[in-house]
N, C-alpha and C positions, 0 to 999 in steps of 0.2 A: 143932391148932396150925398157925400160918401162918408160912411161911419167907419173909422179905423179903431181897432182894439189897440190902444196905445202901448200896452204891455208888450205887444209883439214887435214894437219898433224902438225899444229903449236901448238896444244893443249898439254896437259900433258900425253898423252898416249892413251890407249884404243885399241879397235880392229883394227881400221884403222892404227894406228901406228905400231902394230905388223906386219901388212902386208908389211911394208917397211923394215923390219929387217930380211931378209933371211940370213942364215948363213950356208955356204957361199952364196953370191948372185948368183942367176941363170942368171940374165940379168943386164946389166948396167942400172942405173936409171938416168933420167933427171927430174928436177923440173921446173915447170912453175907456175907462180903466177898470180893472178888476182886482189889482194886487196891492193897493195902497195900505190896506189893513188899518184903517182909521179907528175902528172900534176895538182893536186889541189893546190890552193893558200893557203895552210895551212902548218904549220911546218911538217918536216919529221916525220913519225911514227917510232920512234926509238924502241919502243917495238916490232913492227912487224919485223924490221930488226934484232934485237937481237934473236928473236925466229927463224927467217929464218936461221940465222948463226948457231944456235944450231942444227937445223935440218940438215943443210948441213954438219956440222962437224960429226954428228952421222951417216948419211947414205952415205956420200961421193959420191954425184951425179956427173955425167960427166959434166953436165951443170946446171946452175941455171939462170932462166930468169923470167921476168915479163912483162905483156902486158903494153904497153904505151897507155892507154886509160882512159877515164873518167868513174869512177865507183861510185863515191859518192860526196856529197856536204856537207862539214864540218861534216862528219860522221853522219849527221842527216838523210839524204836520201841516201839509198844504192840501186844501180841498180844491178840486178842480171844478167845483160848483159853488154857487153863492148860497150860503146858509143863512137863515134868518137870525136876527139878533136875539140873544136870550132875554127873557123878561124877568130875570131875578137880580137880586142885589149882588155886587161883586163880593167875592170871598176875601 
């Protein structure tokens, strides 16, 4: 099984995308994401979800998942690491 970081394949093609299109596939593929920002107090990123769905439709992974972690604040500050969720009440 091959794990692909889905965020790296959400663009419009290129070398990375070609690597996910073996014909026939040698190994089952799973997709794991980092950038969905589910825990942020901002509207859902529908563009991200549509691109993720298109990727999943194209490569047919066994699983698609995303880390439940803090990665950005209002898309202005992006952490390149997964930060733990705060344990306080929202302000």
